N, C-alpha and C positions, 0 to 999 in steps of 0.2 A: 588125164590132163586134157585140156581143150586145145584146139589149134591156135588160139590166141596166146596161150602160155608157152608154145614151142619156141625153141631158140633158132636164130638165123644160122643157116648152113648145115643144120642137122636133118637127118632123114627119119621120118616117122611113118607108121602104118595106121591107116584110118580104122578105128575099131567100131565106131557107130556114128550114124548121122541122125539127129533128132530134129528134123525139119518138116515144114509143110510139104505135102505131097508134090505140089507143082514145082517147088524149088528143088526137091529131091530128084525128081525126074530130069530136070535140067542139068543138075550136077552129074547125074549118072550118064547123061548123053555126052557130057564133057570128059568123062572118064574118071570122075571122083566117086568111087564106090567103096563099100566096106572091104578091107583087105588090101587096098591100093597103097603103094608107097608114095609119099610126097616129100619134097624137099622144100624147106622154107627159104626163099630167096631174099625177101625184104619185108619190112613191116614199118608202118608209120604210126605216129602218136595217136591218131584217132582210132586205131585198131584194125585198119585194113591190112591184109596179108597177101603177098605175092608168092605163089607156089609154083613148083615145077611138078606137073602131073603127067606121067606117061609121055614125056618129051615136049610138052606144051606148057607155056606160062599161063597161069590163071590167077586173077585178082579177085579176092572175096572181101566183102565188108565185115565189120565187127559183129553185127547181129548173127550172121551166118557162121563166122569162125567160132563164136562162143558156143555153138550147138554141135560142133563136130568134135568128137572124142578121138584122141590119138594115143599111141604108145610108141616107144622107141623101137625102131626097126632092128632086127638082129644083124 
């Protein structure tokens, strides 16, 4: 499932990021890497998602969230 399809309040693990290299490097610098646990805090109708990543809030647009694959955390 993609990050866009995740439910608010649930914790997920990032399984893959299929992005442009520049965007991927930026997200890695912010702590969003493969294997990282993320909690979805909020989402708006246009597809933007607000996440909790390693203790920091991060807002991502729809085009980016549609390319990040997640799975439910154990």
